C-alpha positions as CSV (number, residue, x, y, z in Angstrom):
1,X,86.5,83.1,126.5
2,X,89.3,83.8,124.1
3,X,90.9,87.1,124.7
4,X,93.7,88.7,122.4
5,X,95.6,91.2,124.4
6,X,97.1,93.9,122.1
7,X,100.3,95.2,123.6
8,X,101.7,98.4,122.0
9,X,104.7,98.7,124.1
10,X,103.4,101.5,126.1
11,X,102.5,101.9,129.6
12,X,98.7,101.6,129.4
13,X,98.6,98.4,127.2
14,X,101.0,96.8,129.5
15,X,99.2,97.6,132.8
16,X,96.1,96.2,130.9
17,X,97.9,93.1,130.1
18,X,99.0,92.7,133.7
19,X,95.3,93.2,134.7
20,X,94.1,90.5,132.8
21,X,96.8,88.1,133.7
22,X,96.0,88.5,137.5
23,X,92.4,89.3,137.7
24,X,89.9,86.7,139.1
25,X,87.4,87.9,136.4
26,X,89.6,86.4,133.6
27,X,91.3,83.5,135.3
28,X,89.4,81.0,133.1
29,X,89.9,82.8,129.7
30,X,92.4,81.9,127.2
31,X,94.7,84.7,126.7
32,X,96.8,85.5,123.8
33,X,99.3,88.4,124.4
34,X,100.6,89.9,121.1
35,X,102.8,92.7,119.9
36,X,103.1,93.8,116.3
37,X,106.5,95.3,115.5
38,X,106.6,98.2,112.8
39,X,110.5,98.2,112.7
40,X,110.5,101.9,113.9
41,X,109.9,101.0,117.7
42,X,112.5,102.5,120.0
43,X,115.0,100.2,121.7
44,X,113.7,101.3,125.1
45,X,110.2,99.9,123.7
46,X,111.7,96.4,123.1
47,X,113.6,96.4,126.4
48,X,110.2,97.2,128.1
49,X,108.5,94.3,126.5
50,X,111.4,92.0,127.5
51,X,110.8,93.2,131.0
52,X,107.2,92.5,130.8
53,X,108.1,88.8,130.0
54,X,110.7,88.5,132.6
55,X,109.1,89.9,135.5
56,X,105.5,89.2,134.9
57,X,106.0,85.7,133.0
58,X,103.9,86.9,130.2
59,X,104.3,84.9,127.2
60,X,104.3,87.6,124.5
61,X,104.1,86.7,120.9
62,X,106.0,89.0,118.4
63,X,104.8,89.4,114.9
64,X,105.4,91.5,111.9
65,X,103.4,92.2,108.9
66,X,104.3,90.4,105.7
67,X,103.6,92.5,102.4
68,X,103.7,92.0,98.7
69,X,103.3,94.2,95.7
70,X,101.5,91.5,93.8
71,X,98.0,92.4,93.2
72,X,95.4,90.6,95.2
73,X,97.8,89.6,97.8
74,X,96.8,90.9,101.3
75,X,98.6,91.5,104.5
76,X,100.1,88.5,106.2
77,X,102.3,87.9,109.2
78,X,105.2,86.1,110.7
79,X,106.2,85.2,114.3
80,X,109.7,87.0,115.3
81,X,112.1,86.8,118.2
82,X,113.8,89.6,119.6
83,X,117.0,88.6,118.0
84,X,115.3,88.5,114.5
85,X,112.9,91.6,115.0
86,X,113.3,94.3,112.3
87,X,114.8,97.5,113.8
88,X,115.5,99.4,110.6
89,X,111.9,100.3,109.7
90,X,111.9,97.5,106.8
91,X,108.4,96.4,107.9
92,X,107.1,100.1,107.5
93,X,108.9,100.5,104.0
94,X,107.2,97.4,102.7
95,X,103.8,98.2,104.2
96,X,104.0,101.6,102.3
97,X,104.9,99.8,99.2
98,X,102.0,97.3,99.4
99,X,99.5,100.1,100.1
100,X,100.8,102.0,96.9
101,X,100.2,99.1,94.5
102,X,96.5,100.2,94.0
103,X,95.2,103.5,93.3
104,X,96.7,105.3,96.3
105,X,100.1,106.9,95.8
106,X,102.0,108.3,98.8
107,X,102.9,108.0,102.4
108,X,100.6,107.7,105.4
109,X,99.1,111.0,106.5
110,X,96.0,112.6,108.2
111,X,94.3,112.1,105.0
112,X,95.2,108.4,104.7
113,X,96.4,107.1,108.1
114,X,96.8,103.5,106.9
115,X,99.9,102.6,108.6
116,X,98.3,101.6,112.0
117,X,96.0,99.3,110.4
118,X,98.5,97.8,107.8
119,X,101.1,97.3,110.4
120,X,99.1,96.6,113.6
121,X,95.5,95.9,113.2
122,X,95.8,93.5,110.0
123,X,98.4,91.5,111.3
124,X,97.2,90.8,114.7
125,X,93.7,90.0,113.2
126,X,95.1,87.4,110.9
127,X,97.1,85.8,113.6
128,X,94.2,85.8,116.1
129,X,92.0,84.1,113.6
130,X,94.6,81.5,112.8
131,X,94.8,80.7,116.6
132,X,91.3,81.2,117.7
133,X,89.2,80.9,114.5
134,X,87.0,83.6,112.9
135,X,84.8,85.6,115.3
136,X,85.8,83.4,118.1
137,X,87.7,85.9,120.5
138,X,87.5,89.2,121.8
139,X,90.0,92.1,121.6
140,X,91.2,93.7,124.8
141,X,92.6,97.2,124.5
142,X,94.4,99.6,126.9
143,X,92.2,102.7,126.5
144,X,92.5,105.2,129.4
145,X,90.0,107.9,130.8
146,X,91.7,110.5,128.5
147,X,90.6,108.5,125.6
148,X,86.8,109.1,126.4
149,X,84.6,110.3,124.8
150,X,86.7,111.0,121.5
151,X,87.9,107.3,121.0
152,X,85.3,105.5,122.9
153,X,82.0,106.2,125.0
154,X,80.2,104.6,127.6
155,X,77.3,103.6,125.3
156,X,79.7,102.2,122.8
157,X,81.5,100.2,125.6
158,X,78.3,98.6,126.9
159,X,77.2,97.3,123.4
160,X,80.5,96.5,122.0
161,X,80.6,92.5,122.0
162,X,83.9,92.2,120.1
163,X,86.2,94.2,122.7
164,X,86.7,94.9,126.1
165,X,88.5,98.0,127.9
166,X,89.7,96.8,131.3
167,X,91.3,100.0,132.5
168,X,88.0,101.8,132.0
169,X,85.7,99.2,133.5
170,X,87.7,96.9,135.9
171,X,88.6,99.6,138.6
172,X,86.5,101.6,140.9
173,X,87.1,104.6,138.4
174,X,88.3,104.6,135.1
175,X,92.2,104.8,135.0
176,X,93.7,108.0,133.8
177,X,97.3,109.3,133.7
178,X,97.5,109.8,137.5
179,X,96.5,106.2,138.5
180,X,98.6,104.9,135.6
181,X,101.6,106.7,137.0
182,X,100.8,105.5,140.7
183,X,100.4,102.0,139.5
184,X,103.8,101.9,137.8
185,X,105.4,103.4,140.7
186,X,104.7,99.9,142.4
187,X,106.3,97.8,139.7
188,X,109.7,96.3,139.5
189,X,110.5,98.0,136.2
190,X,109.7,101.2,134.1
191,X,109.5,102.2,130.6
192,X,112.9,104.0,129.8
193,X,111.5,106.9,127.9
194,X,108.9,109.8,128.3
195,X,105.5,109.0,126.9
196,X,105.7,112.0,124.8
197,X,108.4,110.4,122.7
198,X,105.8,107.4,121.8
199,X,106.8,103.8,120.8
200,X,107.5,104.6,117.2
201,X,110.4,107.0,116.5
202,X,109.3,110.3,114.6
203,X,105.7,109.0,114.3
204,X,104.0,111.6,112.0
205,X,100.9,111.8,114.3
206,X,102.9,113.3,117.0
207,X,102.8,117.2,117.6
208,X,105.6,119.5,116.4
209,X,106.8,119.8,119.7
210,X,107.0,116.2,120.3
211,X,108.8,115.4,116.9
212,X,111.4,118.2,117.6
213,X,112.1,116.7,121.2
214,X,112.5,113.2,119.5
215,X,115.0,114.4,117.3
216,X,117.0,116.3,120.0
217,X,116.7,113.0,122.1
218,X,118.3,111.1,119.3
219,X,116.7,109.0,116.5
220,X,117.7,106.6,113.9
221,X,115.2,107.6,111.1
222,X,115.8,111.1,109.7
223,X,117.5,109.6,106.8
224,X,114.6,107.0,106.6
225,X,111.9,109.7,106.3
226,X,114.1,111.8,103.9
227,X,114.6,108.9,101.6
228,X,110.9,107.9,101.6
229,X,109.7,111.6,101.0
230,X,112.0,111.7,97.9
231,X,110.7,108.2,96.8
232,X,107.1,109.1,97.2
233,X,107.2,112.9,96.4
234,X,105.2,113.8,99.4
235,X,105.3,114.0,103.1
236,X,103.5,112.2,106.0
237,X,103.8,115.0,108.4
238,X,101.0,117.6,109.2
239,X,100.9,121.0,107.3
240,X,103.1,119.3,104.7
241,X,106.4,119.7,106.9
242,X,109.3,117.6,105.7
243,X,111.6,115.8,107.8
244,X,114.2,118.5,107.2
245,X,111.8,121.0,108.4
246,X,111.8,119.3,111.8
247,X,115.5,119.0,111.8
248,X,115.7,122.8,111.3
249,X,113.1,123.4,114.1
250,X,115.1,121.2,116.5
251,X,118.1,123.5,116.0
252,X,116.3,126.7,116.7
253,X,116.7,128.4,120.1
254,X,114.6,127.3,123.1
255,X,112.7,130.6,123.1
256,X,111.5,129.9,119.6
257,X,110.5,126.2,120.2
258,X,108.0,127.2,122.9
259,X,105.8,128.6,120.2
260,X,105.8,125.1,118.1
261,X,102.3,123.5,117.6
262,X,101.6,121.0,120.6
263,X,98.6,119.5,119.0
264,X,99.0,116.0,117.9
265,X,96.8,113.0,116.9
266,X,96.1,109.9,118.8
267,X,97.9,107.0,117.3
268,X,95.8,103.8,117.0
269,X,98.8,101.6,117.4
270,X,97.1,100.0,120.3
271,X,95.0,98.3,117.7
């Protein structure tokens, strides 16, 4: 059995990876651990990935999407190292440019949530096919109990032949946030940021509250979003808010921030 282990840089996918590495159930499987970088990952996420390799001995392959504005040229990938990894969202910029070479024009949004597929799913799929061949592997995803049934259901899990979900199927009970936290309490390292901040800084799928918190925490990409909103003449954020709207919201008194929308979307960056 060939298994592609998609690690997003979060706690759930890391626990999933460790489970596959240490479980008797998968001892004879050939496992390919892969992380697809968007260029907007937090520095704490990259440090977390380095600790996964250091403390667990997991050989993690880091890749980035490679894009083109030439018609007919699809998404490709390249293998990178920590020293050469994009940390300025160049990958994200080029992915948007490629997606805009056809009939679509604009940034990713709820109506066109293409960024996860173009920067994560497509590069990982192409890489996996080069390693294992077409249709000769299964994908392992770090879904938790909270992802059910909105993202996956038991009937779907039972008949899915191309994906596995170890955190849901390989424990006495499906792993939820409580079990995840208890498991991480026993590990020799931690993710250095709150899960509310996410892996990618200022991900447009986050709630208003999360985005405001991310700006207050400190971010490198306010200017990036401002530049891209100007370039594409639209915004990625829900309800047509601009990045400057969120900057202003972050400067409001705490009593007003309590009323901000706390409803976000699940990012499919786990694959």
